[in-house]
N, C-alpha and C positions, 0 to 999 in steps of 0.2 A: 662293505660288510665283512666282518671277521670270518675266518675259516671255521666252519661248523665243527663242534666238538662232541656233539651227541645227536641222537636220532631227531629230536624236536628241531634243533637248529638246522639240520640237514634238510628236513621237510620245509621249514620256513625259508631257507635260502633258495631252494628249487622253486617254490611257489612264487616268491617275490621276484626273482630274476626272470622267471618265465612270464609273469604278468607284465613286467616292464618291457621285455622283449616284444610281447604281443602289441603293446602300445606303439613301439617303433615300426613294427611290421605294418600296422594299420596306417601309418603315415605315408607309406610308399604307395603311389597310385597303382591300381591293379594292372594297368597297361604297361607299366615300367618294371614290373617284377621279374620279367624274363630277360631284361636287358643286362648284358655283361658289362657292368660299370664299376663294380667294387673290386678291391684287391683280393686276389684268390688266396687259397690256403697253401699253395705251392709257389715257390719263387717265380717271379715274372709271369704270373697268370692273373686272369681276371675272372670274376664270377658274377652271377646274377643273384637276386634275392632268392629265387627258386633253388639255385645251387646251394646257397647258405642253408635254406630249410632242409634240403636233401642231406647235407652234411650233418646237421643236428639230428635228423631222423636216424641216419646211419650210426652215429655214435650212441644214440639212445638204444637202438636195436642191439648194439654190441654190449652195452651194460646189461640189458635183459638176457642176452646169450651167456655172458659171463656168470651171472647169478644162477641161471638154470644149469649150466654145465657144472659149476662148482657144487651145487646141491645134489646133482644126479651122479656125477662121476668123479668129482674132485679135481679134474684136470681142466685147465683153461689155456687156450692157445692165444697168448697176448701178442699184439693187440687184436689181431685177427688172423685167421688161417692164411698163410702165404704172404703175410706182411710183417715187417719188423718195425720197431719203434722209430727207426731212422727213415722210414718210408711213409710217413704220415701224409705227405703231399700226394703221393700216389694213391693212398687209401682215400683221401678226400676226392680225388678224381673218380675213383670207383663209386663213391656215394653219389656224386653228381649223375653218373651214368645210370645207377640203379633206379633213380627216381625221375629220369628225364621225361618220361611219358605223362607225368602228372602235372596238372595246372596248379597255380598258387593256392587256390582254395582247397584242393585235395591234399596238397602238401601240408597246409596248416592243420587240416583235420587229422592227417596221419601223425603229425608231431604232437597234437593235443592228446591223441590216444597213447602214444609212446610215453609221454610225460605222466599221464594218469596211471599207466601200468607200472612205471618205475616207482611212483609214489605209493601205489598199492603194495608193491613188493617191499618197499622200505617199511611200510606200516606193519607188514607181517614178519619183519625181521627184528630180533631183539637188539637192544642197544649194545649188549655184550658182543654179539656177532658183528655189529656195524663198527664199533669203536674201541673195543677192549681187547682185541687180539689181532695180530698181523694177518693179512689176507693175501697180499701179493708183495713179496719181499718185506720191506719195512712198512708198507702202506696198509692201512685198514680198509675194509670194504667200504665204509662210509666215505673215506677220503677218496677212494677210486671212483665212487659214484659222483662225488662232488666235482672231481677233476673233469668229469665227462658229461655233466649236466649243468649245474648252477654256474660254474665258471664259463663254459662255452656260451651259455645263454647271455651272460653279462658281456662277454666279448662280442657276440653277434649284435647285441643291442648297440654297443659302442660303434661297431663297423657301420651299421645302418645310419646312426646319428651322424657320423663323420661324412658319410656319402651324402646324406640329405643336406648337410650344412654346405658342402662344396658344390652341390648341384644348382 
């Protein structure tokens, strides 16, 4: 899928990639979703499907936080408070820990809710604010949302498919 260039394309990309991700998630037997068998987000680590869901929830929550902070105060601590862009593996580990007490079904429900809230926020944002002005450096808000929603959903779908193929 091409990189979204407007609000409609962004919504379509998120919805499509999330729908395809959910199909792959459903292919993993529930009893195997907590097994650490997939390549992790940090070098030389492994993760479970539950960890992957936690990672996606964590990034989705960050997207929501960025939007809220920008609207309310205009300042955003990228990518997250106390983390730098070169520490994304450490941030992934934080996300795994943040949601370790949840089971797979609860994680899927949390992710569904995050995706719906992101889509609702996009729906309430003008195309101008999403794609016609810089938001973070040279990146537009729409592009930053896509980097942290539609793209990771596609990556996660491919990770699961690769794991299922090799299992």
